[in-house]
N, C-alpha and C positions, 0 to 999 in steps of 0.2 A: 135602485130605482131604474137605472139605465138598463140593467139586465132584465128587469121585469118587462120593460117596453120591448126589448128585442125578442123576448120570449113570446109576448103577445103578438107581435108582428109575425113571428115564425109560425105560431099556431094558426093565425089567419091564413098564411101562405099554404100551410099544410092542408087545412080544410078546403081551401080554394083548389088545391091540387087534386083532392079527392072527388070533387064535383065533376060532372060530365063535361063541363066547360064553363069558363067564367062569363057571366052575363055582364051587361053594362053596369048594373047596380053594384055588383061585387067588385068589379074593376075600379069603379069610382070610390067605393069605400076603402079598398086596398090602397089606392093612391092617396086618399085623405089620411089614412093611418100612417102611411110612409112619410107624408109631409109632417105630420105631428111628431113622429119620432125624430125626424131631422131637426125640427124646431127645438124640441126638448134637448137633443144632443148639443145643439148650438148654445142653448141656455146653460146647460151644465158646464160646458167648456168656459163660457163667460164667467160663471160663478166661481169655477176653480181658479181662473185667472185673477178675479177680484179677491178671492180668499188669499191667494199667494201674495198679492200686493199688500193687503191689510196685515198679513202675518209679517211681512218684511218691515212695514212701518212700525208695527208693534215691537219687533226685535230692535229696530233702530232707536225707538223711544226708550226702551229698557236699557240699552247700552248707554244712551245719553244720560239717563238717570243715574246709572252706576258711576259713570265718569264724573258727574256733578258731585255725587256723594264722596268719591275719593278726593276730589279737589277740595271740597269743604273740610274733609278730615286733615288734609295737608295744611290748609290755611289755619285751622284751629291749632295744629301742632306748632306752626310758626309763631302764632300769637302766644301760646303757652311758653315757648322758648324765650320770646322777648320779655314776657312777664317775669320769668325766672331770673333772667339776667339783671333785672332791676332789683329783685329782692335779695340777691346774694351779697 
């Protein structure tokens, strides 16, 4: 998506360079497109950051769940060992 925006801006710049000279409307449109590309780039960076944070939280939650399962298995094993000592 980001590459498409850069390509679009590049093509606008290329077409603007082919013209005899940029008029005010072309310059204004080019500035507007450049601002939009900058805004979208900022939004993409923010989304990447948010995605990384969510992925980190997901990994932490998964690790916590695995640790809880392991602890439950150890607790069950201790209970089984206690029960076996009473039946012997």
